[in-house]
C-alpha positions in Angstrom: -27.3 19.3 25.0 -25.5 17.2 27.6 -22.0 18.0 28.8 -19.3 15.5 28.3 -18.0 14.4 31.7 -15.4 11.8 30.8 -11.6 12.1 30.4 -10.5 14.3 27.5 -9.4 11.4 25.3 -12.2 8.9 26.2 -14.6 10.0 23.5 -11.9 9.5 20.8 -10.9 6.2 22.3 -14.5 5.0 22.4 -14.9 5.8 18.7 -11.5 4.5 17.6 -11.5 1.2 19.5 -14.1 -0.6 17.2 -11.9 0.3 14.2 -8.4 0.2 15.7 -8.5 -3.2 17.4 -9.8 -5.1 14.3 -7.3 -3.2 12.1 -4.5 -4.3 14.4 -5.8 -7.8 14.4 -6.0 -8.0 10.6 -2.5 -6.4 10.4 -1.1 -8.9 12.8 -2.7 -11.8 10.9 -1.2 -10.4 7.6 2.2 -10.2 9.2 2.0 -13.7 10.6 1.0 -15.1 7.2 3.9 -13.3 5.6 6.4 -14.6 8.2 5.0 -18.1 7.9 5.6 -17.9 4.1 9.1 -16.6 4.7 8.3 -13.5 2.7 10.9 -11.4 4.5 13.7 -13.9 3.6 12.7 -14.4 0.0 13.8 -12.5 -3.1 11.3 -11.1 -5.5 10.1 -13.9 -7.8 8.5 -14.2 -11.2 8.0 -11.3 -13.7 5.5 -9.3 -11.7 7.0 -8.8 -8.3 10.3 -7.2 -9.5 8.3 -5.1 -12.0 6.0 -3.8 -9.2 8.9 -3.0 -7.0 11.0 -1.2 -9.6 8.0 0.8 -10.9 7.4 1.9 -7.3 11.0 2.9 -7.0 10.7 4.9 -10.2 7.8 6.9 -8.7 9.7 7.3 -5.4 12.8 8.5 -7.2 10.8 10.9 -9.4 9.2 12.4 -6.3 12.4 12.4 -4.2 14.3 14.2 -7.0 11.6 16.9 -7.1 10.0 16.1 -10.4 13.3 16.6 -12.4 11.9 16.1 -15.9 8.7 15.4 -17.7 7.3 12.1 -16.3 7.7 10.2 -19.6 11.3 11.3 -20.2 12.2 10.4 -16.6 10.5 7.0 -17.0 12.3 6.3 -20.3 15.7 7.1 -18.7 14.9 5.0 -15.7 13.9 2.1 -18.0 17.4 2.3 -19.6 19.0 1.6 -16.2 16.3 -0.6 -14.7 14.4 -2.5 -17.5 11.9 -4.0 -15.1 9.8 -0.9 -15.1 6.2 -1.8 -15.9 4.3 1.5 -15.7 2.1 1.3 -18.7 1.2 -2.3 -18.0 -0.4 -2.0 -14.5 -2.6 0.7 -13.0 -0.4 3.1 -11.0 -2.4 3.2 -7.7 -0.2 0.6 -5.9 3.0 1.9 -7.4 2.2 5.5 -6.4 1.3 4.4 -2.8 4.4 2.3 -2.5 6.6 5.1 -4.0 5.2 7.6 -1.4 5.6 4.9 1.3 9.3 4.6 0.4 9.7 8.4 0.7 8.9 8.0 4.5 10.1 4.4 5.2 13.2 2.6 3.8 13.2 1.9 0.0 13.4 -1.9 0.6 11.5 -5.0 -0.3 10.8 -5.6 3.4 9.4 -2.2 3.8 7.0 -2.6 0.9 5.9 -6.0 2.2 4.9 -4.2 5.4 2.9 -1.8 3.3 1.2 -4.8 1.6 0.3 -6.2 5.0 -1.1 -2.8 6.0 -3.1 -2.5 2.8 -4.4 -6.0 3.3 -5.5 -5.2 6.9 -7.3 -2.0 5.7 -9.0 -3.9 2.9 -10.1 -6.6 5.3 -11.4 -4.0 7.8 -13.4 -2.2 5.1 -14.9 -5.4 3.7 -15.7 -6.8 7.1 -17.3 -3.6 8.6 -18.1 -1.4 5.6 -21.4 -0.8 4.0 -22.4 -1.3 0.4 -20.7 2.0 -0.7 -17.3 0.9 0.7 -17.7 -2.5 -0.9 -18.5 -0.8 -4.2 -15.4 1.3 -4.0 -13.4 -1.9 -3.4 -15.0 -3.4 -6.5 -14.0 -0.4 -8.6 -10.4 -0.9 -7.4 -10.5 -4.6 -8.3 -12.1 -3.9 -11.7 -9.3 -1.4 -12.5 -6.7 -4.2 -12.4 -6.7 -5.8 -15.8 -5.2 -9.0 -14.3 -8.4 -9.9 -12.4 
């Protein structure tokens, strides 16, 4: 067994660099595309964007209030106040992720758009560097979405 003679963090940096630099590049590209499309100045459009955002807020509020009621009762009450909830229509993976994101970061459209840029960067990294198993997992996520 050979002794490691480099600086304490050099081994970690050597392993992280091949992943971190492409991830940052993909994230920057995603952000640039969003800015070029004026995404951070636009309102939510169509039927789907507001529904995704409100459904994510529902999950965020449910978690932030400490699971105050059975999930269905909470969702029904939320729907009375915010009728754009679309929980039974879409798979809840994105909504759950966005809801948890908004527990840590602001509960705003811009914040969720940053999350979308990050998810896009991670997906691009996985598909560009991952093996067949990672690509198969991505395929399962795509198949889960009935809109595809």
